[in-house]
Backbone as CSV, one residue per row, in Angstrom:
resi,resn,N_x,N_y,N_z,CA_x,CA_y,CA_z,C_x,C_y,C_z
1,UNK,0.825,-1.185,0.000,0.000,0.000,0.000,0.871,1.250,0.000
2,UNK,1.896,1.246,0.855,2.774,2.408,0.944,3.559,2.592,-0.351
3,UNK,3.934,1.492,-1.005,4.688,1.596,-2.253,3.830,2.178,-3.367
4,UNK,2.547,1.883,-3.354,1.662,2.425,-4.367,1.500,3.932,-4.180
5,UNK,1.460,4.385,-2.967,1.332,5.829,-2.701,2.583,6.556,-3.174
6,UNK,3.749,5.955,-2.939,5.003,6.593,-3.369,5.051,6.698,-4.887
7,UNK,4.637,5.661,-5.585,4.665,5.714,-7.050,3.655,6.735,-7.581
8,UNK,2.506,6.876,-6.913,1.535,7.880,-7.354,2.056,9.289,-7.096
9,UNK,2.767,9.486,-5.988,3.354,10.804,-5.725,4.419,11.144,-6.763
10,UNK,5.178,10.172,-7.199,6.173,10.417,-8.246,5.493,10.831,-9.552
11,UNK,4.398,10.196,-9.877,3.671,10.568,-11.087,3.162,12.001,-11.015
12,UNK,2.640,12.394,-9.875,2.143,13.763,-9.701,3.301,14.749,-9.791
13,UNK,4.420,14.424,-9.171,5.586,15.305,-9.201,6.091,15.472,-10.634
14,UNK,6.116,14.405,-11.415,6.579,14.489,-12.798,5.625,15.303,-13.662
15,UNK,4.329,15.284,-13.350,3.375,16.069,-14.122,3.563,17.559,-13.884
16,UNK,3.989,17.935,-12.720,4.179,19.353,-12.419,5.589,19.821,-12.742
17,UNK,6.379,19.004,-13.400,7.719,19.438,-13.797,8.759,19.166,-12.742
18,UNK,8.623,18.141,-12.011,9.589,17.829,-10.974,10.913,17.317,-11.504
19,UNK,10.982,16.953,-12.773,12.237,16.448,-13.320,13.031,17.527,-14.032
20,UNK,12.531,18.748,-14.061,13.248,19.821,-14.740,14.427,20.288,-13.905
21,UNK,15.428,20.758,-14.607,16.586,21.346,-13.934,16.237,22.782,-13.536
22,UNK,17.069,23.357,-12.698,16.789,24.714,-12.225,17.067,25.766,-13.282
23,UNK,18.046,25.518,-14.161,18.464,26.561,-15.090,18.108,26.242,-16.532
24,UNK,16.978,25.644,-16.775,16.605,25.335,-18.151,15.889,26.514,-18.778
25,UNK,16.074,26.647,-20.084,15.370,27.690,-20.817,14.369,27.095,-21.789
26,UNK,14.411,25.783,-21.964,13.527,25.101,-22.900,12.635,24.163,-22.107
27,UNK,11.392,24.110,-22.498,10.476,23.191,-21.830,10.834,21.749,-22.191
28,UNK,10.355,20.812,-21.397,10.674,19.403,-21.621,10.106,18.867,-22.920
29,UNK,8.936,19.327,-23.317,8.317,18.780,-24.505,8.642,19.605,-25.751
30,UNK,9.775,20.307,-25.770,10.193,21.027,-26.963,10.742,20.024,-27.981
31,UNK,10.591,20.347,-29.255,11.022,19.434,-30.305,12.548,19.428,-30.402
32,UNK,13.117,18.220,-30.415,14.566,18.089,-30.536,14.967,18.313,-31.996
33,UNK,16.133,18.906,-32.239,16.566,19.096,-33.627,16.871,17.743,-34.281
34,UNK,16.603,17.647,-35.584,16.816,16.402,-36.322,18.306,16.211,-36.566
35,UNK,18.799,15.038,-36.235,20.196,14.711,-36.458,20.249,13.342,-37.130
36,UNK,20.650,13.320,-38.406,20.644,12.047,-39.135,21.729,11.101,-38.640
37,UNK,22.787,11.619,-38.011,23.857,10.745,-37.531,23.446,9.982,-36.278
38,UNK,22.498,10.499,-35.515,22.046,9.754,-34.347,21.255,8.519,-34.764
39,UNK,20.577,8.589,-35.902,19.845,7.427,-36.408,20.822,6.401,-36.965
40,UNK,21.897,6.856,-37.589,22.868,5.931,-38.165,23.577,5.121,-37.088
41,UNK,23.721,5.662,-35.909,24.362,4.926,-34.830,23.570,3.715,-34.387
42,UNK,22.269,3.752,-34.614,21.444,2.611,-34.240,21.683,1.418,-35.156
43,UNK,22.163,1.674,-36.363,22.405,0.595,-37.312,23.836,0.078,-37.261
44,UNK,24.636,0.528,-36.316,26.027,0.082,-36.227,26.144,-1.425,-36.006
45,UNK,25.377,-2.045,-35.108,25.503,-3.509,-34.967,25.140,-4.262,-36.243
46,UNK,24.152,-3.759,-36.974,23.766,-4.411,-38.227,24.896,-4.274,-39.247
47,UNK,25.521,-3.103,-39.294,26.618,-2.892,-40.231,27.824,-3.750,-39.871
48,UNK,28.101,-3.908,-38.592,29.231,-4.737,-38.168,28.984,-6.196,-38.532
49,UNK,27.788,-6.685,-38.275,27.464,-8.072,-38.623,27.509,-8.254,-40.140
50,UNK,27.011,-7.268,-40.873,27.086,-7.342,-42.332,28.519,-7.367,-42.833
51,UNK,29.391,-6.599,-42.185,30.806,-6.623,-42.553,31.446,-7.970,-42.287
52,UNK,31.118,-8.569,-41.140,31.666,-9.892,-40.828,31.153,-10.949,-41.801
53,UNK,29.878,-10.874,-42.155,29.324,-11.835,-43.118,29.979,-11.638,-44.483
54,UNK,30.171,-10.382,-44.876,30.843,-10.110,-46.147,32.275,-10.614,-46.163
55,UNK,32.982,-10.444,-45.053,34.353,-10.940,-44.954,34.389,-12.463,-45.024
56,UNK,33.443,-13.124,-44.370,33.383,-14.587,-44.430,33.080,-15.056,-45.848
57,UNK,32.194,-14.348,-46.546,31.879,-14.714,-47.929,33.094,-14.505,-48.835
58,UNK,33.844,-13.437,-48.595,35.043,-13.177,-49.380,36.080,-14.275,-49.160
59,UNK,36.266,-14.679,-47.915,37.222,-15.747,-47.621,36.771,-17.071,-48.230
60,UNK,35.476,-17.360,-48.183,34.964,-18.600,-48.771,35.121,-18.582,-50.290
61,UNK,34.837,-17.457,-50.903,35.004,-17.349,-52.353,36.451,-17.507,-52.777
62,UNK,37.359,-16.925,-52.000,38.782,-17.071,-52.313,39.229,-18.519,-52.142
63,UNK,38.743,-19.186,-51.109,39.111,-20.591,-50.898,38.581,-21.473,-52.023
64,UNK,37.365,-21.198,-52.483,36.806,-21.971,-53.600,37.628,-21.744,-54.864
65,UNK,37.964,-20.484,-55.131,38.787,-20.183,-56.305,40.151,-20.842,-56.186
66,UNK,40.717,-20.823,-54.999,42.029,-21.424,-54.764,41.980,-22.925,-55.034
67,UNK,40.928,-23.585,-54.572,40.827,-25.032,-54.749,40.560,-25.407,-56.208
68,UNK,39.803,-24.597,-56.931,39.461,-24.946,-58.307,40.512,-24.516,-59.326
69,UNK,41.187,-23.404,-59.084,42.112,-22.884,-60.083,43.541,-23.377,-59.891
70,UNK,43.984,-23.547,-58.654,45.397,-23.821,-58.417,45.685,-25.188,-57.828
71,UNK,44.682,-25.961,-57.490,44.926,-27.279,-56.910,45.506,-28.199,-57.990
72,UNK,46.612,-28.889,-57.691,47.234,-29.715,-58.729,46.386,-30.909,-59.150
73,UNK,45.487,-31.371,-58.325,44.673,-32.528,-58.674,43.428,-32.194,-59.466
74,UNK,43.094,-30.908,-59.590,41.880,-30.500,-60.298,42.266,-30.047,-61.701
75,UNK,41.594,-30.614,-62.699,41.850,-30.236,-64.080,40.525,-29.921,-64.756
76,UNK,40.486,-28.811,-65.476,39.246,-28.405,-66.133,39.211,-28.819,-67.601
77,UNK,40.353,-29.185,-68.176,40.375,-29.638,-69.567,40.014,-31.115,-69.635
78,UNK,39.241,-31.475,-70.647,38.740,-32.855,-70.739,39.855,-33.868,-70.972
79,UNK,40.849,-33.521,-71.771,41.888,-34.503,-72.063,42.822,-34.723,-70.869
80,UNK,42.826,-33.826,-69.905,43.655,-34.024,-68.710,42.902,-34.721,-67.586
81,UNK,41.590,-34.747,-67.656,40.818,-35.358,-66.576,41.002,-36.866,-66.519
82,UNK,41.140,-37.510,-67.643,41.250,-38.966,-67.675,42.656,-39.441,-67.330
83,UNK,43.637,-38.558,-67.400,45.022,-38.948,-67.160,45.430,-38.633,-65.728
84,UNK,46.468,-39.300,-65.282,47.068,-39.000,-63.981,48.082,-37.891,-64.224
85,UNK,47.826,-36.725,-63.685,48.631,-35.547,-64.001,50.067,-35.679,-63.519
86,UNK,50.291,-36.360,-62.417,51.641,-36.496,-61.881,52.524,-37.351,-62.784
87,UNK,51.928,-38.252,-63.538,52.699,-39.134,-64.419,52.822,-38.536,-65.812
88,UNK,51.734,-38.030,-66.348,51.726,-37.578,-67.736,52.326,-36.191,-67.929
89,UNK,52.106,-35.292,-67.024,52.620,-33.922,-67.156,53.164,-33.456,-65.808
90,UNK,54.338,-33.957,-65.408,54.835,-33.640,-64.065,55.249,-32.182,-63.891
91,UNK,55.747,-31.548,-64.963,56.179,-30.150,-64.824,54.993,-29.235,-64.537
92,UNK,53.901,-29.458,-65.233,52.702,-28.655,-64.992,52.162,-28.911,-63.590
93,UNK,52.233,-30.140,-63.153,51.725,-30.493,-61.825,52.560,-29.829,-60.725
94,UNK,53.896,-29.800,-60.905,54.768,-29.167,-59.909,54.536,-27.660,-59.883
95,UNK,54.400,-27.038,-61.055,54.157,-25.587,-61.075,52.785,-25.250,-60.492
96,UNK,51.802,-26.118,-60.732,50.473,-25.898,-60.167,50.495,-26.040,-58.646
97,UNK,51.245,-27.006,-58.143,51.366,-27.169,-56.691,52.092,-25.985,-56.068
98,UNK,53.078,-25.446,-56.788,53.796,-24.273,-56.293,52.864,-23.067,-56.215
99,UNK,52.029,-22.874,-57.226,51.040,-21.790,-57.191,50.031,-22.004,-56.066
100,UNK,49.667,-23.261,-55.863,48.678,-23.580,-54.829,49.170,-23.144,-53.453
101,UNK,50.436,-23.346,-53.172,50.968,-22.961,-51.855,51.257,-21.466,-51.804
102,UNK,51.835,-20.914,-52.867,52.230,-19.502,-52.836,51.048,-18.547,-52.864
103,UNK,49.934,-18.922,-53.472,48.791,-18.013,-53.574,47.800,-18.149,-52.430
104,UNK,48.052,-19.036,-51.506,47.133,-19.226,-50.389,47.478,-18.243,-49.275
105,UNK,46.671,-17.196,-49.131,46.967,-16.216,-48.085,46.550,-16.718,-46.720
106,UNK,45.676,-17.716,-46.647,45.363,-18.299,-45.342,46.563,-19.069,-44.794
107,UNK,47.347,-19.703,-45.682,48.582,-20.352,-45.237,49.592,-19.313,-44.768
108,UNK,49.645,-18.188,-45.457,50.585,-17.136,-45.059,50.221,-16.557,-43.701
109,UNK,48.936,-16.377,-43.453,48.502,-15.871,-42.148,48.808,-16.897,-41.065
110,UNK,48.684,-18.176,-41.398,48.981,-19.233,-40.434,50.451,-19.308,-40.068
111,UNK,51.329,-18.753,-40.898,52.763,-18.780,-40.615,53.212,-17.615,-39.746
112,UNK,52.334,-16.655,-39.492,52.706,-15.504,-38.673,52.854,-15.967,-37.230
113,UNK,54.050,-15.802,-36.703,54.335,-16.218,-35.338,55.207,-15.165,-34.678
114,UNK,55.144,-15.141,-33.368,55.977,-14.236,-32.598,57.346,-14.884,-32.431
115,UNK,58.364,-14.276,-33.030,59.708,-14.864,-32.987,60.325,-14.807,-31.592
116,UNK,59.882,-13.872,-30.749,60.479,-13.751,-29.416,60.060,-14.894,-28.501
117,UNK,58.925,-15.540,-28.768,58.463,-16.646,-27.931,58.952,-18.002,-28.415
118,UNK,59.684,-18.047,-29.528,60.161,-19.318,-30.059,61.244,-19.880,-29.145
119,UNK,61.102,-21.138,-28.771,62.078,-21.768,-27.880,63.264,-22.283,-28.684
120,UNK,63.002,-23.127,-29.650,64.042,-23.688,-30.502,63.560,-23.679,-31.946
121,UNK,64.515,-23.663,-32.840,64.184,-23.780,-34.254,63.783,-25.222,-34.537
122,UNK,62.675,-25.407,-35.214,62.172,-26.745,-35.510,62.405,-27.046,-36.991
123,UNK,63.409,-27.863,-37.324,63.685,-28.133,-38.744,62.654,-29.050,-39.393
124,UNK,61.819,-29.705,-38.597,60.814,-30.588,-39.190,59.627,-29.816,-39.730
125,UNK,59.482,-28.559,-39.325,58.377,-27.727,-39.803,58.918,-26.422,-40.376
126,UNK,59.554,-26.474,-41.541,60.123,-25.245,-42.102,59.032,-24.345,-42.676
127,UNK,59.418,-23.128,-42.935,58.505,-22.181,-43.564,58.333,-22.586,-45.028
128,UNK,57.131,-22.900,-45.468,56.963,-23.397,-46.843,57.163,-22.329,-47.907
129,UNK,57.231,-21.061,-47.532,57.365,-20.005,-48.524,58.816,-19.662,-48.820
130,UNK,59.755,-20.079,-47.963,61.160,-19.761,-48.211,61.997,-21.000,-48.494
131,UNK,61.491,-22.186,-48.207,62.249,-23.403,-48.495,61.989,-23.835,-49.935
132,UNK,63.016,-24.360,-50.599,62.797,-24.811,-51.980,61.960,-26.085,-52.002
133,UNK,61.161,-26.199,-53.053,60.329,-27.394,-53.212,60.967,-28.285,-54.271
134,UNK,61.506,-29.371,-53.827,62.132,-30.314,-54.748,61.177,-31.475,-54.982
135,UNK,60.884,-31.719,-56.244,59.979,-32.809,-56.595,60.752,-33.848,-57.401
136,UNK,60.564,-35.071,-57.052,61.176,-36.184,-57.784,60.189,-36.613,-58.871
137,UNK,60.440,-36.170,-60.087,59.530,-36.470,-61.192,60.184,-37.469,-62.141
138,UNK,59.433,-37.872,-63.161,59.978,-38.793,-64.160,61.115,-38.149,-64.945
139,UNK,61.036,-36.851,-65.173,62.100,-36.158,-65.892,63.398,-36.172,-65.101
140,UNK,63.328,-35.995,-63.795,64.549,-35.974,-62.988,65.174,-37.363,-62.874
141,UNK,64.369,-38.412,-63.004,64.882,-39.782,-62.943,65.473,-40.194,-64.290
142,UNK,64.986,-39.635,-65.376,65.508,-39.957,-66.691,64.502,-40.617,-67.604
143,UNK,63.265,-40.737,-67.175,62.219,-41.337,-67.994,61.411,-40.206,-68.619
144,UNK,61.205,-40.289,-69.908,60.429,-39.250,-70.589,58.945,-39.582,-70.484
145,UNK,58.144,-38.681,-69.904,56.701,-38.947,-69.836,56.080,-38.794,-71.213
146,UNK,54.942,-39.441,-71.419,54.309,-39.419,-72.740,53.673,-38.072,-73.046
147,UNK,53.319,-37.300,-72.025,52.722,-35.989,-72.247,51.256,-36.077,-72.599
148,UNK,50.629,-34.928,-72.571,49.191,-34.884,-72.852,48.967,-34.054,-74.092
C-alpha cells in the first residue's frame, strides 16, 4: 500500500515538472533538432554483422577459387581429366602445386608467429614459402613422360 502511494506521488511530481533542472530555458516537450547521424548509430551492430558476413563470404570465395584454379589434382580440360597428371605432365603439376601454396593467403597468415616466444628452431616444420620445393619427377629420374 505504501509503495503504491510513493509511485503515485512520483507521477504527480513528474506532471508538475519535478524532473526539470533549475536553469533550463527550454520546456521538456520542446522538439529536438533532427540529427541524421544519431539514427545511423542505431544501425552500427547491423553494419558490423554485415561486414563480418561479407568478410566470411570473401574468404569462402577465395578458398573456392584457390581449390578450383590452383589445386594440382583438379583439371578443367577434358583430355587431362582422364590422365594422372603427376605421371603424364609432371612439370605442370609441380608448377600448379607451387602456385597452390604460394597463392594461399590463409597459409601465409597461419605462418605468422611471434619470434620472441620461439624456444628452438624446428627443422621438421620449415617455412613453406622460403624453403625450396624439390619434386622427384619422371624427368629428374631420366624417364620421358608421354605428355598430354
